[in-house]
C-alpha positions in Angstrom: 0.0 0.0 0.0 1.1 3.5 -0.8 0.6 6.6 1.3 -2.2 9.0 1.5 -1.9 12.3 -0.4 -0.6 15.4 1.2 -2.5 18.5 0.1 -4.8 21.2 1.1 -7.1 23.8 -0.5 -4.1 26.0 -1.2 -2.0 23.4 -3.0 -0.9 24.7 -6.4 1.3 22.0 -7.8 0.9 18.2 -7.6 4.1 16.1 -7.6 3.3 12.5 -8.4 5.9 9.7 -7.9 5.4 6.1 -8.9 5.3 4.1 -5.7 7.2 4.4 -2.4 10.6 2.7 -2.2 11.4 0.1 0.4 13.1 2.8 2.5 10.1 5.2 2.2 7.9 2.3 3.3 10.1 1.8 6.3 9.9 5.4 7.4 6.3 5.6 6.3 6.6 8.8 4.2 7.6 9.9 0.7 11.2 10.0 -0.4 12.6 8.4 2.7 15.9 7.2 1.2 18.6 9.6 2.3 20.2 9.5 -1.2 16.9 10.5 -3.0 17.2 14.0 -4.3 13.6 15.0 -3.8 13.8 16.9 -0.5 17.1 18.5 -1.3 15.8 19.7 -4.7 12.4 21.0 -3.6 13.6 22.6 -0.4 16.6 24.0 -2.3 14.3 25.7 -4.8 12.6 27.6 -2.0 15.9 28.2 -0.1 14.6 26.1 2.9 16.4 23.7 5.1 15.3 20.0 4.7 12.7 19.1 7.3 13.7 16.3 9.5 10.4 14.7 10.7 7.4 13.5 8.8 5.3 16.2 10.4 7.8 18.9 9.4 7.9 17.6 5.8 4.1 17.8 5.7 4.1 21.3 7.0 6.7 22.3 4.5 4.7 20.9 1.6 1.4 22.6 2.7 3.1 25.9 3.5 4.7 26.0 0.0 1.6 24.9 -1.9 2.8 21.5 -2.9 0.6 18.4 -3.0 2.4 15.1 -3.0 1.2 11.7 -3.9 2.1 8.6 -5.9 0.2 7.6 -9.1 0.3 3.9 -7.9 -1.6 3.3 -4.7 -1.2 -0.5 -4.6 0.9 -2.9 -6.6 3.2 -5.9 -6.8 6.8 -4.7 -6.8 10.3 -6.2 -6.4 12.2 -4.1 -3.9 12.1 -0.4 -5.1 12.4 -1.1 -8.8 9.8 0.7 -10.8 10.3 -1.6 -13.8 8.9 -4.4 -11.7 5.6 -2.7 -10.9 2.6 -4.8 -12.0 -1.0 -5.5 -11.1 -1.3 -1.9 -9.8 -4.2 0.4 -8.9 -3.9 3.9 -10.1 -4.6 6.9 -7.8 -8.0 8.6 -8.3 -7.0 12.2 -8.6 -10.5 13.6 -8.7 -11.0 14.5 -5.0 -7.5 16.1 -4.8 -8.0 18.2 -7.9 -11.5 19.3 -6.9 -10.4 20.3 -3.4 -7.2 22.2 -4.2 -5.9 24.9 -6.6 -3.7 22.5 -8.6 -2.6 24.3 -11.8 0.4 22.1 -12.8 1.4 18.5 -12.3 5.0 17.2 -12.1 5.6 13.5 -12.8 8.7 12.3 -10.9 10.2 9.9 -13.5 9.2 7.9 -16.5 7.2 5.2 -14.7 5.1 7.8 -12.9 4.6 9.5 -16.2 3.6 6.4 -18.2 1.1 5.2 -15.7 -0.3 8.8 -15.3 -0.5 9.2 -19.0 -2.4 5.9 -19.6 -5.2 7.2 -17.4 -5.0 11.0 -17.4 -3.7 11.9 -20.9 -6.8 14.1 -21.5 -6.6 16.0 -18.2 -6.9 19.7 -18.8 -4.3 20.6 -16.2 -0.8 21.0 -17.7 1.7 18.3 -16.7 5.4 17.5 -17.3 7.6 14.5 -16.9 10.8 15.3 -15.1 13.9 13.1 -14.4 13.4 10.9 -11.4 14.9 12.1 -8.1 15.9 8.5 -7.4 19.5 7.9 -6.5 19.5 5.2 -9.3 18.8 7.8 -11.9 22.1 9.1 -13.4 20.2 11.6 -15.7 18.7 13.7 -12.9 18.7 17.4 -13.5 18.1 19.9 -10.7 17.8 22.6 -13.4 14.9 21.0 -15.0 13.2 20.6 -11.7 13.8 24.3 -10.8 12.5 25.4 -14.2 9.3 23.4 -13.7 8.7 24.7 -10.2 9.3 28.2 -11.5 6.3 27.8 -13.8 4.1 27.9 -10.7 6.1 29.6 -8.0 8.0 32.0 -10.2 
């Protein structure tokens, strides 16, 4: 099982990952692997320190207008390898989108993008695939992430 979404009425951008890694499942929150670049990148964009606790991370996201979820809510997966995801259930984005101000969606990596696109290709909210923040991704680009975040947060 994945995690519940983090969002509120003021959320402006939705960042969708694929499915929590083994380490994230251990710490019971998004991007729990110390080598994952997510928190460093997003906090760095705003010039903020990286929050340490789950509660501090949630507060950071809500304060900054970021909604966070995974496109896969349940699946079979080997370890943390996205390529092994099968028999999955896709997140129902309707409630989140209706109860927030989401104007842009960021897909964190190719797997998140392909699963999102299969169900939500016709969504009227603009979306973009960005290089995964996973430590396994050698093609990560902080600049691409900053450019995407700038579309919403200037």
